[in-house]
N, C-alpha and C positions, 0 to 999 in steps of 0.2 A: 194040191192046190197048183195055181197056174202060175206062170212065170212071173208075170205082173205083179201078183198078190206077194208072191215071195220077195218082190224087189221091194214091193211096199212097205212090208213087214221087216225087213232088212234096214230100211230107212229110218222106220221109226224107232228098230230097236237102236240103230247109233245113235238118232237124237235123244233119245233117252239116257243113253250111257255118256254124252256130253252132258247133258242137265244134271246128272247124277252127281258126275264129276264135280260140278260146279258147286253143288250143294254140299257135297261131303269136304270139299275144302272150304268153303265158308263156316261150317260148323267147327270142322278141325283148328283152322284160325281163330275162332269165337271173336267173328266180326259179324253181329245179330243184334247189337246194341243202337245202333243209330237207326234213324226213321228208313235213310236209302238204304241200309243193309235188309232190312225188312221186307221191304218191297221187292227188292233184287232177288230175295231168296223165295218171295210168293211169286214171284214170273218164273224161277226155275221150277219150283213146285208144280205149278201150274201145267208148263209145259212138259214135265215128266208125267204126270195124270193124262194129259191129252195123248202124249203117245201109248200109254196104256192103254187108252179110249179108242185109239187107231187099230192098234194091233186087234183087239178083243173083236173089232169091225171086220177088217179084213178077214181074220181068221173064220170068220162064220159068213163072211159074205157069200159063199158060191152053194152054200145050203140053207141059206135063209127062204126060199123058195121052196123048201118041200119040210123044212123043220122048224117046228112054232118056239123051239128052244134057241135056235140059231137066229131067227128072226129075232125075237126079244134081246137077242146078245148084239144083233148089229144096231137096233134101236136104240139101245140103251148106251153103246158105247160113241155113237152120233149125238145123242142129246147131252152127255154129260162133256162131250168134246165141245160142243155150241156152249154149253152152260158155262163152262169156265174160259174158253180161249177168248168168246166175244169180251170179257173182263180186262183182259190184257192191257189193250190199248189205253185205259183210263188208268193203270196201274203205272203204265210205263210213263205217261204225263206227270206223275205224283211222284215217280221218281226222278223226272227230269228237273220237276220244281226243287226238290230235295236237293239233288247236287247243286242245281244254280243257287241253293241259298235262302230259298224260300223258308219261312215260319209258318209252321202249322199250326201253332197255338194262338194268333193271332189272325182276323178276317177271315173267321170262320164260314161265315155267308157265301162269301166268294167262293171257297173250297165245296161246300155243299152244293152249289150251284153249278159246280163243274162236273160231279155228278148224278146229273138228273139224265144225261143222255145214257148214260152206264144203267141205269136204273130202266130206260126204257128199255136198251137193247135186252136187259134181262127179262124184261116183261114178255116182250116178243118171244124169246126162245121158252120162258116156261109155257105159254100159252098154245105152243105149235104144235103138243100131241094133239089140240083138239081143233086148233085154228087151219093149220096146215099153211101158215103163212110165210115160212120159213124153207122148209123141204115137205116133201111127203114121199110114200113109196106106192108103187102101184102093185097089182094082184102079184105081180111077180119077184116083188119087192127089190125093183129098180129104182134107184134114189133119184129124185128129181127138184130141182132147186126152184123157189118162189121169190115172189117181190121181194119178201122181207128179208132175205138175205141180201138182197142189194141195198136195205135201208140199213143192214147193220152193218156191209162195208161202207157207208155213206160215214155214217155217225164214227166207225172206227176210223176212217179216213179224216173227220172232224178232229177226233182227239192228237191224231199224229199231225196233222196241220197245227195245232193249238203248242202241241211240244216242240216243233220245229220253230215256230215264231217266239215262244220262250227263249229257246236255245240263240237263236240270233238277238233278240232282247240282251242276253246276259252274256253277248258274246265276249264281251269285253272282262265279267266277271271269273272266265272259266281259264285256267291254263291250257297250253296247248293239247298236251296229254289227254284232258278231259273231252275238250272238242272234238278230238280226232275221233277218241271212243264214241261216242254219242252219233257223231255222222256213221262212221261205220256200221254201229246197228240201224240207222236209218236207210243207208243205201241197200245193206243184205237184207232186212228183213222186210221192207217195200219191195223190193225183186222178188223175193218169194213169194209173197203175197198176192203179186199182181200176174206173175207166171201160173198159181194156183187157181186164180180168178178165170184166168182167159182157157185154160185147160184144166179141170177138176182131175183128169187123172194123173198131171203130174203134182205128186204130193209132195212140194217145196216148201211150204208154208213154215210146218215145225223144224225142218233141219235149217232155213235161215234165219228162225229168230234165232231159236237156241246158239248158232254160231254167231250171231249178231250179240248174244250177253254173254259168250265167251269172251269175245274183246274187250266188253264192258268190264267184265271181272279184271282182265289183265289189265286196263289200262286205270280202273277206278277202284274198284272193289281190291285189290292187291293193294295195300298201302307200307309195304315193307319201306320204302325211300323216304315215307312221312313218318316213321315211328322210330323211337329211341329204345330199341330193343331193351336195353338194361333196364329202362325206369318202367317200360309198357306204357308209355304216353307219347304223344303226338313231338316232333321236333322243331327245331326253328324253322324248316322248309315248309311244314305243315303251318305254322301260325302266319307265315306270311304270304301263302296260297289263301288260306282260309280267310283271314282279315280282308285281304284282296276282293277277294266274292261277297265279303258281307257289305263292305264299304261301296262296292260300284252296284250293288244290288239295293242299296238302300236300306238295307236292313237295322235296325234297332237293336241296340244290346249295351252290356256292361261290360269294360275289360278289366280283370283283376291280375295284378303283378305282386307275385310274393319274393320281395329279392333278398336273399340270404348275405348279411355284410361284413362277417368274418371268417369266410372262408380260406384267406389268406392265410389268417393265424392259425386255423385247424389244418391247414396243408404242411405248416413248417413244423409245428409242434407234433404232430401226431402222423402225418403222411398221405401222399395222395390217395389210398387205398380205402383211408378211413373217410377222407371226404367223399368219395365216390358212393360209399357204403350211406353217407349221412344224406347224400340226395336222393338214393333210392327210396330210403326211409320216409323222407319229406313227400316223395311223388308217393308211395301207398297210403300218407296219411291224408294228401288230397283227395285219393280216389276213395278215402272212405266219406268225402263229404260230397264230392261231385261227380257225376259219369267221367268214367275216363278222356271221352271223345272230347271231353271241353277244356282237357287240361295238356299244355306244352311245355315244354323245355327249351327256351331260348338260348340259354346258356348253363352250363353246369350250377350255376349258385343262384338260378332265377327262372321260376315258374309263371305261366300266365294263364288264366281261367278265363274261359269267354262265358259269360250267361246271357242266354237268350230267353226272351220271353219270362223277365221275373222285372221288379221292380227295387227302388233305391233300399227300401226297408231291408229286404232279404240280401241284399248287395253289403249292405251295414251289419248286418247278424252272421254272413260267413265271414267277413273279413274281420271283425271282433274275436270270433272262435279261433280263426288261423293264429290270430295275435296273441290272444289267451295260450295258444297251447306252445307257441317259444318261448313262453315264460318256463317252462321245465325244460331239462336236458333229454338229452335224445340219445340213447342206450346202443353204443355198439360194445357186442360181446359184453365184458366185465365194465365197462368205461362208461358214464356218464357225460355226454359232452354238451357244454351251451350252445345255442345256436341263437344269433340276433338277425332280425328281419324285419325288412322295411315293406310295408303293404301299400300298394297305391290304387286307387279305384277310380275308373273314367268311364263315361258314357260314350257310346258312339251312336251317331255323329256328332254329339254335343260338343267335347271337349275332342275325342281322336277323330280326326278329317282325313287320315291316310294312312296306309301302312305304315311309313315311316314314323311317324308320331307313336304310335305303338311298339315300334321298336325302339324308340327314344327312352319309351316308358322302361324298357327291359335293360337298354344298353348305358344309360345315362348314370354317369357318378353321383353317390349319395351327397344331398346337402351337407355340409358343415355345419356345425351346431345346431344340428334337427334335435327338438325337443317332442316328436312325437313318431309313434312307429305306425299310424296309418296315415297317409294323404289321399286325401280326395277334394274334389271341388276347386275353390280357389288355390288350395295348397300346390297344384300341379302346375300354377302358371309357369313356373321355371323350366317346365319341360316345354311348354310349347313358346316360351323366349329360346331356348337352346335349339329347339328346332328349327327356327326362323333364322337363328343365326348361322345354323349350318348350310340352310339355302343360300343365303344372302353370301357366306365364305365361295361357294361354290359360284353363284350369279356374279361374284366381284372379279374371280378369276377368269370367266367366260366373257363377260363385259367389261373388263378392264374399270371396274369400279372402285381398285386401291387406288391411293396418293402417297408418297412421301412427303412427310412436313420435315422441318427441321427446326431445331430449338437453338440458336445460337449460343457459342461460350465466349467467355470474355476473360482478357488480364484482369487479376486483382489489383493490381497493382497502377494501373491507371484506364480502367475499363475499356481497354481498346479491343478491339475483335482479333479472336483467336481461332474459333473453329465453328462447326455445329453437331448436333447429334440428329442422325435419320429416326425417323418414327415413322410406321405405318400408319395408317387413316384407312377406314371403308367408307366409303359415301354408296349406302344401299338405297335404289329407288322404293323401297316398300319401307325400309326400317328407319333410314335416315341415316345419320353420321354414328357410328361403330368406333368403340376407341379399345384397341390394344388386349386392355386389361377382361375384356370381355370376350375377343373374338379371338385371341394367340392361343388361350389355352385348348380351345376347343376344337382350332385347325389341327394342334398336335394331337388330340385325341382323333380325329377323324383322318389324320395323315396326309393334311394338305399343308401343314408348315413348311416344308422344302420349298413348294412354288412360291410361297409369302416372300421367304426371306431369299431366293433367288431372285425375285420381282425388285425388293429393295436393295439388292445387290448392283443389281445391273443399273438401276435408276441412279443410285451414287456414282456408280464407274460413269455412265453418260453425262453427268452433272459434275465432275471433275474435268473429263473430256473436254469440255467445254472451254475450259479454261475459266472460268468465272470465279471460283473459288479462290484461287491463286492469285488471279489479277487484284483481289480485292482483299488479299492479307490473311485469308485462311490458309491456317497450318494443316489443317487434318479434318475429317469427317468422319464423325463415329458411325459404328454400324453395329447394332446389338445382335449378339448369337446366343438360338436358342440350343437347350439340351441336344435334341433330336439331330440338329443339323449338324453340331460339333463330334455328336457320335457317328458320321455317318464316316464308312471306312477312307473313301478318296475324298472327303470335303475338300483338304489341304490341295490336292491335286487341282480340284473343280475351280476352286476360288483361284488359285494361280492361273489358272486356263482361262477363266473370264477375264481378269482383269488385263493380261497379256493381249487378247483377242480385241477388246477395246481401246489397248493402246495408254492404260492411264498410268500416275506415277504413283506407287504403289505404297510409298511414304505417306503418300495423302491420306491412307483407309487406316483406322481407328477400331479394330475391334474389340467390343466390348462384353466381358464376359461376368455373368455375376458371381458374389461371393459364395452363392449355396452351389451353383453348377461346379466352380474350379475345387470346393472342397470334397466333394461327393465322386469326383470324375478325375483327379487329379491325373492319374496315370494314362490316362488317355487324351486329356488336355495338354499333358506336356509336350508328347509328340507333337499335335496339329502346332501349339505354339511356338515349338522350337523352327520346325520346317518354315512356316509363314515367315517368324523375323528373319529367317536368314536371305528372304526374298525382298524384305524390307517394307513389310506391314508392321504397325503399331499394335498394340495389346493396351488393354485400361481394364480395371477390375471395378466394376461397378456395383452398388448398392451395399458397399463396402460398412460395416457396422451392424447388419439386419442380420445375420447369421453367425452361429457359433462352431467356426471351422478351426482348422492348425492354422496357424498364423506362418510355422515356416514353412508349410508345404504350397499354400497359397503365393507367397513372395518368392518361392522359388521358380514360381511360373514365369519370372522374369518380365513381370508388366511395366511398359513405360510409365503408366499413371494410374493414381489409384481415386477412385470417384468415391467423397465419402457422403452417404444416403443425408437427404434432407431434416430427418428424424433427429439427427445427433446435431445439427445445427438448432433447431427449434429448440431441443430439450437444452441446449448452453445457454439461449436466450430466457430460459424460464428459471434456470435456478443454478446452483454452485454445483452439483452434483455434474449437470450435464456439461458445464463449463468446463470442467476437469476431465469429461472423457473426450471431447471435443480437440482440446490441448492436448493430453495425450497420446490421442490418435495421431494427430497432425503430427508431434514431434518424433514417434516413432518411427513415421512413413518419410519424413526428412533424414532420418538416421540411416534407413535403408536406402537413401539415395531416390527416393522415387518422388515424378511431378504429382501434384493434388490439385482435385478438382472438388468443390463442394456446391452439390445440388441443392434447391431451395432457395436461393437467394433472392427476399422478395422484400428487403428493406434498405434502406441507407445503415441501418445499424446493425445488419447480419454483414453488409459489406466492410463495415469499417471493422467489425471482430476479425473477419478474415483477412485484411490487410495489416493488423496488430499481431496474426499470428504467422503473417507471411506464406500464405498459401498461394498458390499459384494461378488458378483459374476458378471462375463461378460460373455458375448457368441458373437460371431462374427468372421468375415474372418479371424483377426488377428491371432484366434489361430486354426479355421478350419470353413469351408464350411460343408453343410450338407455331410455324406458320406456313404457309407453303412456298413451293421453292418461287414462283413468282414474287410471292412479298417477300421473302428472303433477299432474294436478288435487289428487291427495292431497296431495302433496309441497309444491305452493307454498301451499295452503290451511293446511296444518300449519304451513309456514314463516312466514306470515302471523300464525298465533296466536303 
């Protein structure tokens, strides 16, 4: 053999080795169940057969002119090469469609139309032995190209152009890694094809294509970073990426979320290992119902299933089937452990409009007093509301949509002004006015409560700094503290720093702590209260009477004032038992030498009851509802006049 022939054989052998490595890796990792996996494997198999065909032709080329057997080997090698290789561009187009999120179960006519050029190509190849449209051999078995080969190149180029168009059209639907892999294949593959087209003696086509596919394997087919190895299903990163692809590409599907609601109890009673083992059991069960590549673990106790190309009836059946399974215990070793699950089903893009919506479904707290195991349709409105509130909170901080309102407090004895409580409001341009009861718990869960608390504290300090409160007889302004805010390691130091930087009288600031917080976090709060009271700040217990706490521990926190919850006042008006509770509470607080403020004062009768009991301060709609700073200034200056 000539050195040129040997170099060709070596190049083909190297190409086959690379392709075989890809095939072996794909099979060993059992990544053959998805459409894109099958298409990728098909391309590698075709390239390996192409390498064998070219080796067969190259080994017999020099003897083909004198040996009928060698001539037949050359003909068979070339024919099988063109027959299989010519179909590669069409397969690659469908591979790109699959990676970009195309649904092959729908719009079948469109995909059938895409195969027409491939059938035309194959027809030219199959008819070539009789027509010589693609290539032919002269008497010396020298290979010559014909016009049909250029037609095949043009049609193949059409497939590549469509693949590039789809890639560009779906650019936002793909992550950076997948974009890079597909661009790499296009660049390397097209370069090799062009070089061989210009000079047939340089057989660069196969080696460039197989190297390009190797890059695709590394970036797309290897999914270790997308897998939860312990459960054999996809992880949170994968659901974010895939949902992004589906939504951007306009894919319609259903999303099923299975949330185990009692894992914390199991973790405390049986240990973390059992919790992980149970998650694996649930994952195995779900894999028995749907293919593993549709199942994701977004959290250790939450599974998400994408259902593509199905209808609502099948989704309902699947949700019912899973719910029924959770009615029976799950066995770990010799133990039967009961699991409780909430199942949520939503359609994309009908109810789920974004990746955030999908993750809200997985991450949102389970609604209280839930009487259903399966939520779908309008049952999920709370999720959309929560998602919208989260966005409103983020917008509020960015666009300054928050505003501090103030509800004045008054002396009970003569109804003169005493102070005010600072209350946060959110004016969202899309959702309208939002109240703290709704957005504060969500802000705590998404980690933005510190920013909101800081905003309120700064606003109150600036208002006090203006001198208006003190000039109009206000003794203090109350600022509510959240659980998370109080538990910050350097919270006390931060408060002192802010107050001193603005230059306010610290005695004008009264921090309110709810009874439930004081009871549950007494040891940590005692340090905060002690440090801040030394600096001159005041402290109040808010919502007294709503919790079940240790009275001795609460009052040891050295509160200046106790705010009795409105429910106690209203109960006292309705019956003797309520009146006894109110009188007893007031008497006990007085004996501990604390000032008393009662909330919810709405009538003159309420006010007279408190005067009879000797209560110090009152707050409620009888005097004023929460109002803006501007309205508060107008109110207190008017009262002074």
